[in-house]
N, C-alpha and C positions, 0 to 999 in steps of 0.2 A: 579743034587743034588740040591735043595734050601738050600740057608743060613741060618742058625742058628738063629733064632729073638734076636735082643738084652731084655738081663737084664733088667725088667724095675727096676727102684730102687722103696723103700718104700716111702711115703708121709715123708716130710718132711718138717722142717721150713725154709729151703733156700727153697721150693716152690715155692716162690715170692722175688724178692730181691729190698731191697728200697737203691738208691744212692740219696743221698742230691748234687748236685752242685751247681753254683753259679746262685743264685734265682729262680731255678726251682729242682724237682728231676724227676728220671727215675726207673719209679718202671714195673720189669723185671716176665715176666711167666718165671719160670724153669726148666719145665720141658721136656727138648728137646727131649729124646730119643722116647717121643710117641706124640713128636710136641705138647708140651705145652695142652694137652688136659684136661679139665677142670674137675676139682673132689672137694670133699669139703676141702681137704689141699687149692687146689691153692682157692678155695673160700674165707675162712677162713681167711690166708694168705693177701690175694688182698683186703679186707675189711678191715686189720689193717693196712696197707700200704695208703689205700686211708686216712684212718682217722690221721695217722699217716702225710701225708700232709697236709691235712687242715688246723691240728694242730696248724703247726710251718708258722708262721709269715716269716720268711725265709724264705720258696718255694710262691710261685706267682703261678706257671705253673707245670704241671706236665705231665710226658713224658711215655706214656703206652705203652712197646712191649714186642715180645717172643724173647727168649734164642733158639738161634740156628739156622734152617733154616723154619722155620714158626713163624705166630703170635701165632694163635693158631687152634689145629685142630677139635675143638668144641667138646659136649661133650666128657667126659669120659666111655663110655660103659661100658667097664672093670672093671672102680674101685670098690675098694670093700670098706664097711663099715667104720667109723669110727673109732678106739676102743676105744669111749668113749662115755658117752651120754651127754655131750655138742653140743647145737645145734650150726648147721654150715648154715649160708648164701645160697639163691637160686640164680642165675641165675640170675632172674629179681630183688632180692634186689640189686646185686651189680649194676647190669644197674641203677639202680633208685638211688644208690648212686653216679655213676658218677654222673646221671642229676642234682641231689637236690644239688651236690657239687659248691659250690660260685668259685673258680676257675676252668681257664679251662685248660680242658685236649686233650694231643695230641697223638692219635695211630699212631705210626710209625710200620706199616704192609711188613714182607716180608711172601714169603710163602705164606700157604696155611690160611686165616681167613675163616672158614666156619663154619656153625652151628652156634650154639652158641659163635662160634671166630668171625663171621661176626657181629653179632650183638652187641659183647661187642665193636668192633668195628667200627661201627654203631653209640655207642651211645653218644661214647666223639665227643667232641664240634668241633671239626679237626682230620681227617683223610687220613696220607702219606701214598701213597703207593709205593712199589718199583716193578722196570715192571713186575719182576717175582711174585706178587701177587695174590692170587687165592682167587674170593671170592664164597662165596650161602649158598640159605640157603637149605640144602641136605639133611632135616630132612625126608622130606615128601619120600625117600627111605628108611627110618625105617619106615617107616609107623604112623610118628610123626606131630603134629603143631607145629608149631615156640614157644618157648619156651620164645622169647622175640618178640612184634609184630609192630620191630620198624621201619621193611622195608617198608610199605607202605608209609611214614609218609620221609622218606628218597628218595622216584622214584618216585612215583607216583600210580597211579591207572592199567595203563595197564604193566607196568616195572612191578608193585608188584606182579601182577598177574604171567606174567612169572618165574621172580624168584622164587617163590613160591609154585605157582604150576609141573613146571616143575624139578624141581630140578637141575638147571646144573647148572656146574663151571664157571663160570663169570671172565676172565681178567682181569688185571689193567686196558688194555684200555677202553673195556667194561663197567666197575665199575665205571670209570671217565665222559664215554657221560653217564651212565643211572644216575648220583647222589652217590654214592654208596662213593667216595671219593674226595676229596679237587684235590688231585693233582698227579702226577706221576714220580717218578722221577727215578734217573738210582741206582741202589742195593748200591753201593760204594758215595752215595750221602745221601742215608734215614735220618742218623741219622743226617745229619750235617746239611739238610734240617730243620726239627726239632727241632734242637735245636736252627737255625735259626728266625724260628718261635715263640719260647719260649723266645727270647729273644728281637725279638717286641713287643710280647704282657706286659713283664718284664719293657719296656721303656714307654709304651702307662700310665695313669692315672687307677691307679688300680680301686677306684670307680666305674666309670666306664666301665671299663673292665668287672666287676662284674653284675653291673646293667645292663649291655645291653644282656650277656648273661641270666640273668633271664627277660630279657626282651623277646625275642626270646622264650626263654622255654615254658613263659606265656600265648605267642600269640600260640603257642601250644597246651598247656595244656587247653585253651578254648575252642580250636577247636574238643577236645577230646582226647587227647593223652593219659592220664593217663588211661581215661575207656577201653581205645585198648592196653595199656599195661597189663591191669587186664582183657581180654577178658573172660577168663577163668569160674568169676563170671556171668556175661550174660548170663540169661537161657537159652535161646537159643542155646548157645552157649555149654554152659553144658549139653544139654539134646543130641546136637548132638556127641559130646565127649565120652557121657554113650554108643551112637549106634555105635558109632565107634569103640570102645574098646566092643561090645558085638561083633560083626561080625571081629573079628583080623585077620590081617591082612595074606597072608599067609606065610612072611618073617617074622614074628615074630613068630609063632607059630614052628616056626624049631628052633627061637631061643630057647625062651623056653624048646622044646624037644628034641634038639640035641646039641646046646654050641654056643657058639660065633662063631667059625671058618665055622662049617654048617650053619648059619644065614649069617655071610658073602659071602661065594660061592651064595650063592642063593640069597641074595640081590643083588649082585653086576653082577650076571650076562645078565641083563637089560644095564648094563652101559658099558659092555669090548668096544665097537665101541669107547668109548674116550679115 
């Protein structure tokens, strides 16, 4: 008999936590029951937390992590719409917010960082992974393209095609080899390693730390980084997306006609050997 599914808590102001420490802030995605899947609530609260960290002169570094056993399992396909008409930032807007933030952001990753979670970890200035971390751009299994096209800038041409076109999971050691992360550490050392890096950044001349972040980011922007993030605005990509949606992936047809459980069974049949 299958074990009962845990009850998913409703959206809450505590879906993202903000903790100010000595010179740095820890921002925690806090939906552990669903492996910190990203919905409108997390996007709203995360944007507020990032704004708070930037405004506070006592905060010089941000550590971004996830509660429980995962960083983030990606976009929440089962998310319900917000109960109000207030605008919610998109995942792209959140990623661009981190990119533009003058203060360094360190991602502390344990467990899954897949889909939008992989992109969120990738946009941070530093990514430290626990040995159990699992990365991947799994959207191709859903018939979707990447919401935020950062992977080619992290890993290079051949590796980007492998990650984006196969949709496979990537363990921490391979993530380090590919360039998705800076370091891999034992799980019990993850936060201590991130905090040590934060303290090193805090001890350096802050004007230079921030100008060096801007310098590196600007080099990538001159190489087309912003245009890549906004790839849906490109006429060729827009036409391709329209054609793909016209010829709907059969798994997505199952989702629309039969619901989430049937979709998941249909989609994952190909990957049962993993």
